[in-house]
VOPANU-862339 format. One record per residue (C-alpha): residue number from 1; residue in one letter; x negated, z negated, y. Coordinates in Angstrom, 2 decimals. Example, Ala and Ser with C-alpha at 12.3 -4.5 7.8 and 13.67 -1.06 7.14 Angstrom:
2
<pt><num>1</num><residuo>A</residuo><xx>-12.30</xx><zz>-7.80</zz><yy>-4.50</yy></pt>
<pt><num>2</num><residuo>S</residuo><xx>-13.67</xx><zz>-7.14</zz><yy>-1.06</yy></pt>
This chain:
95
<pt><num>1</num><residuo>M</residuo><xx>-46.89</xx><zz>-24.77</zz><yy>-29.88</yy></pt>
<pt><num>2</num><residuo>A</residuo><xx>-48.46</xx><zz>-27.76</zz><yy>-31.58</yy></pt>
<pt><num>3</num><residuo>G</residuo><xx>-51.23</xx><zz>-27.79</zz><yy>-28.98</yy></pt>
<pt><num>4</num><residuo>Q</residuo><xx>-48.72</xx><zz>-27.60</zz><yy>-26.14</yy></pt>
<pt><num>5</num><residuo>A</residuo><xx>-46.88</xx><zz>-30.57</zz><yy>-27.65</yy></pt>
<pt><num>6</num><residuo>C</residuo><xx>-50.19</xx><zz>-32.47</zz><yy>-28.00</yy></pt>
<pt><num>7</num><residuo>L</residuo><xx>-49.69</xx><zz>-32.76</zz><yy>-31.75</yy></pt>
<pt><num>8</num><residuo>S</residuo><xx>-51.63</xx><zz>-31.67</zz><yy>-34.79</yy></pt>
<pt><num>9</num><residuo>P</residuo><xx>-50.10</xx><zz>-28.67</zz><yy>-36.58</yy></pt>
<pt><num>10</num><residuo>R</residuo><xx>-48.95</xx><zz>-30.85</zz><yy>-39.47</yy></pt>
<pt><num>11</num><residuo>Q</residuo><xx>-47.41</xx><zz>-33.49</zz><yy>-37.21</yy></pt>
<pt><num>12</num><residuo>F</residuo><xx>-45.68</xx><zz>-30.77</zz><yy>-35.21</yy></pt>
<pt><num>13</num><residuo>Q</residuo><xx>-44.19</xx><zz>-29.34</zz><yy>-38.40</yy></pt>
<pt><num>14</num><residuo>R</residuo><xx>-42.97</xx><zz>-32.76</zz><yy>-39.54</yy></pt>
<pt><num>15</num><residuo>Q</residuo><xx>-41.29</xx><zz>-33.48</zz><yy>-36.23</yy></pt>
<pt><num>16</num><residuo>F</residuo><xx>-39.80</xx><zz>-29.98</zz><yy>-36.05</yy></pt>
<pt><num>17</num><residuo>V</residuo><xx>-38.29</xx><zz>-30.32</zz><yy>-39.54</yy></pt>
<pt><num>18</num><residuo>A</residuo><xx>-36.98</xx><zz>-33.79</zz><yy>-38.69</yy></pt>
<pt><num>19</num><residuo>Q</residuo><xx>-35.20</xx><zz>-32.45</zz><yy>-35.59</yy></pt>
<pt><num>20</num><residuo>H</residuo><xx>-34.04</xx><zz>-29.02</zz><yy>-36.83</yy></pt>
<pt><num>21</num><residuo>S</residuo><xx>-33.87</xx><zz>-29.38</zz><yy>-40.64</yy></pt>
<pt><num>22</num><residuo>I</residuo><xx>-35.95</xx><zz>-26.22</zz><yy>-41.13</yy></pt>
<pt><num>23</num><residuo>G</residuo><xx>-39.60</xx><zz>-25.39</zz><yy>-40.55</yy></pt>
<pt><num>24</num><residuo>P</residuo><xx>-40.84</xx><zz>-23.70</zz><yy>-37.40</yy></pt>
<pt><num>25</num><residuo>K</residuo><xx>-41.74</xx><zz>-20.44</zz><yy>-39.18</yy></pt>
<pt><num>26</num><residuo>L</residuo><xx>-38.28</xx><zz>-20.03</zz><yy>-40.70</yy></pt>
<pt><num>27</num><residuo>F</residuo><xx>-36.71</xx><zz>-20.97</zz><yy>-37.36</yy></pt>
<pt><num>28</num><residuo>A</residuo><xx>-38.75</xx><zz>-18.25</zz><yy>-35.65</yy></pt>
<pt><num>29</num><residuo>R</residuo><xx>-37.68</xx><zz>-15.68</zz><yy>-38.28</yy></pt>
<pt><num>30</num><residuo>V</residuo><xx>-34.00</xx><zz>-16.58</zz><yy>-37.85</yy></pt>
<pt><num>31</num><residuo>A</residuo><xx>-34.32</xx><zz>-16.39</zz><yy>-34.05</yy></pt>
<pt><num>32</num><residuo>R</residuo><xx>-36.02</xx><zz>-12.97</zz><yy>-34.29</yy></pt>
<pt><num>33</num><residuo>F</residuo><xx>-33.32</xx><zz>-11.75</zz><yy>-36.70</yy></pt>
<pt><num>34</num><residuo>D</residuo><xx>-30.62</xx><zz>-12.96</zz><yy>-34.30</yy></pt>
<pt><num>35</num><residuo>Q</residuo><xx>-32.34</xx><zz>-11.22</zz><yy>-31.40</yy></pt>
<pt><num>36</num><residuo>A</residuo><xx>-32.49</xx><zz>-7.96</zz><yy>-33.38</yy></pt>
<pt><num>37</num><residuo>M</residuo><xx>-28.77</xx><zz>-8.09</zz><yy>-34.24</yy></pt>
<pt><num>38</num><residuo>R</residuo><xx>-27.83</xx><zz>-8.91</zz><yy>-30.63</yy></pt>
<pt><num>39</num><residuo>L</residuo><xx>-29.96</xx><zz>-6.02</zz><yy>-29.42</yy></pt>
<pt><num>40</num><residuo>R</residuo><xx>-28.33</xx><zz>-3.65</zz><yy>-31.91</yy></pt>
<pt><num>41</num><residuo>N</residuo><xx>-24.87</xx><zz>-4.81</zz><yy>-30.79</yy></pt>
<pt><num>42</num><residuo>A</residuo><xx>-25.78</xx><zz>-4.31</zz><yy>-27.14</yy></pt>
<pt><num>43</num><residuo>C</residuo><xx>-27.42</xx><zz>-0.90</zz><yy>-27.71</yy></pt>
<pt><num>44</num><residuo>P</residuo><xx>-25.90</xx><zz>0.73</zz><yy>-30.80</yy></pt>
<pt><num>45</num><residuo>Q</residuo><xx>-27.49</xx><zz>4.06</zz><yy>-29.88</yy></pt>
<pt><num>46</num><residuo>H</residuo><xx>-30.98</xx><zz>2.67</zz><yy>-30.65</yy></pt>
<pt><num>47</num><residuo>D</residuo><xx>-32.40</xx><zz>3.34</zz><yy>-34.09</yy></pt>
<pt><num>48</num><residuo>W</residuo><xx>-33.53</xx><zz>0.45</zz><yy>-36.28</yy></pt>
<pt><num>49</num><residuo>L</residuo><xx>-37.23</xx><zz>1.01</zz><yy>-35.58</yy></pt>
<pt><num>50</num><residuo>T</residuo><xx>-36.64</xx><zz>0.63</zz><yy>-31.84</yy></pt>
<pt><num>51</num><residuo>V</residuo><xx>-34.56</xx><zz>-2.49</zz><yy>-32.45</yy></pt>
<pt><num>52</num><residuo>A</residuo><xx>-37.25</xx><zz>-3.94</zz><yy>-34.71</yy></pt>
<pt><num>53</num><residuo>L</residuo><xx>-40.05</xx><zz>-3.36</zz><yy>-32.20</yy></pt>
<pt><num>54</num><residuo>H</residuo><xx>-38.07</xx><zz>-4.72</zz><yy>-29.24</yy></pt>
<pt><num>55</num><residuo>A</residuo><xx>-37.11</xx><zz>-7.82</zz><yy>-31.25</yy></pt>
<pt><num>56</num><residuo>G</residuo><xx>-40.74</xx><zz>-8.62</zz><yy>-32.02</yy></pt>
<pt><num>57</num><residuo>Y</residuo><xx>-41.12</xx><zz>-7.23</zz><yy>-35.53</yy></pt>
<pt><num>58</num><residuo>H</residuo><xx>-44.32</xx><zz>-5.36</zz><yy>-36.38</yy></pt>
<pt><num>59</num><residuo>D</residuo><xx>-42.39</xx><zz>-2.56</zz><yy>-38.04</yy></pt>
<pt><num>60</num><residuo>Y</residuo><xx>-39.06</xx><zz>-1.59</zz><yy>-39.57</yy></pt>
<pt><num>61</num><residuo>Q</residuo><xx>-39.94</xx><zz>-2.96</zz><yy>-43.02</yy></pt>
<pt><num>62</num><residuo>H</residuo><xx>-40.38</xx><zz>-6.49</zz><yy>-41.68</yy></pt>
<pt><num>63</num><residuo>L</residuo><xx>-36.88</xx><zz>-6.30</zz><yy>-40.19</yy></pt>
<pt><num>64</num><residuo>V</residuo><xx>-35.51</xx><zz>-5.04</zz><yy>-43.50</yy></pt>
<pt><num>65</num><residuo>R</residuo><xx>-37.17</xx><zz>-7.92</zz><yy>-45.36</yy></pt>
<pt><num>66</num><residuo>D</residuo><xx>-35.55</xx><zz>-10.51</zz><yy>-43.11</yy></pt>
<pt><num>67</num><residuo>V</residuo><xx>-32.13</xx><zz>-8.84</zz><yy>-43.15</yy></pt>
<pt><num>68</num><residuo>R</residuo><xx>-32.17</xx><zz>-8.59</zz><yy>-46.95</yy></pt>
<pt><num>69</num><residuo>Q</residuo><xx>-33.31</xx><zz>-12.20</zz><yy>-47.34</yy></pt>
<pt><num>70</num><residuo>F</residuo><xx>-30.72</xx><zz>-13.58</zz><yy>-44.93</yy></pt>
<pt><num>71</num><residuo>T</residuo><xx>-27.76</xx><zz>-11.32</zz><yy>-45.83</yy></pt>
<pt><num>72</num><residuo>T</residuo><xx>-28.59</xx><zz>-9.51</zz><yy>-49.13</yy></pt>
<pt><num>73</num><residuo>L</residuo><xx>-27.69</xx><zz>-6.25</zz><yy>-47.34</yy></pt>
<pt><num>74</num><residuo>T</residuo><xx>-29.59</xx><zz>-3.46</zz><yy>-45.61</yy></pt>
<pt><num>75</num><residuo>P</residuo><xx>-29.64</xx><zz>-3.55</zz><yy>-41.79</yy></pt>
<pt><num>76</num><residuo>T</residuo><xx>-27.08</xx><zz>-0.73</zz><yy>-41.55</yy></pt>
<pt><num>77</num><residuo>G</residuo><xx>-24.89</xx><zz>-2.28</zz><yy>-44.24</yy></pt>
<pt><num>78</num><residuo>F</residuo><xx>-24.90</xx><zz>-5.66</zz><yy>-42.52</yy></pt>
<pt><num>79</num><residuo>W</residuo><xx>-24.23</xx><zz>-4.13</zz><yy>-39.11</yy></pt>
<pt><num>80</num><residuo>Q</residuo><xx>-21.29</xx><zz>-2.09</zz><yy>-40.47</yy></pt>
<pt><num>81</num><residuo>Q</residuo><xx>-19.85</xx><zz>-5.12</zz><yy>-42.23</yy></pt>
<pt><num>82</num><residuo>E</residuo><xx>-20.13</xx><zz>-7.15</zz><yy>-39.03</yy></pt>
<pt><num>83</num><residuo>H</residuo><xx>-18.20</xx><zz>-4.51</zz><yy>-37.08</yy></pt>
<pt><num>84</num><residuo>Q</residuo><xx>-15.37</xx><zz>-4.61</zz><yy>-39.63</yy></pt>
<pt><num>85</num><residuo>A</residuo><xx>-15.00</xx><zz>-8.39</zz><yy>-39.36</yy></pt>
<pt><num>86</num><residuo>P</residuo><xx>-11.59</xx><zz>-9.71</zz><yy>-38.19</yy></pt>
<pt><num>87</num><residuo>E</residuo><xx>-13.27</xx><zz>-11.44</zz><yy>-35.25</yy></pt>
<pt><num>88</num><residuo>R</residuo><xx>-14.03</xx><zz>-8.03</zz><yy>-33.74</yy></pt>
<pt><num>89</num><residuo>T</residuo><xx>-10.34</xx><zz>-7.10</zz><yy>-33.87</yy></pt>
<pt><num>90</num><residuo>F</residuo><xx>-9.38</xx><zz>-10.19</zz><yy>-31.91</yy></pt>
<pt><num>91</num><residuo>G</residuo><xx>-12.23</xx><zz>-9.83</zz><yy>-29.44</yy></pt>
<pt><num>92</num><residuo>E</residuo><xx>-13.85</xx><zz>-13.09</zz><yy>-30.51</yy></pt>
<pt><num>93</num><residuo>A</residuo><xx>-17.22</xx><zz>-11.65</zz><yy>-31.46</yy></pt>
<pt><num>94</num><residuo>E</residuo><xx>-19.99</xx><zz>-10.91</zz><yy>-29.04</yy></pt>
<pt><num>95</num><residuo>V</residuo><xx>-20.69</xx><zz>-7.33</zz><yy>-28.09</yy></pt>
C-alpha cells in the first residue's frame, strides 16, 4: 500500500497513524476480525475454520488469537454473548 501511495513504508505508517490513530497492521487485524464476525452472523451454519479461511486467516488458531486479544473470549463464547445482547432483542444489531 505504501508503494501505491507513493510513500516510503515508514512515511505511510506515520500518515496512517495520524489519520486513523492506530497502525495499519492493527487496522487490518481489526477489519479481518470484523469480517469474520459478520460472516459468522450471516452464515451461522459454517464452522469456525470455514469462517476463518473465508475471512482471510491462515488457520483457525489465528482467528482464535485475534478474538481472544480483542474480546478475552473464545470465538464461540463471543458469538454466543453477542447473540444474547439486548440489541438483538430490539432488532438493532446486524444479522
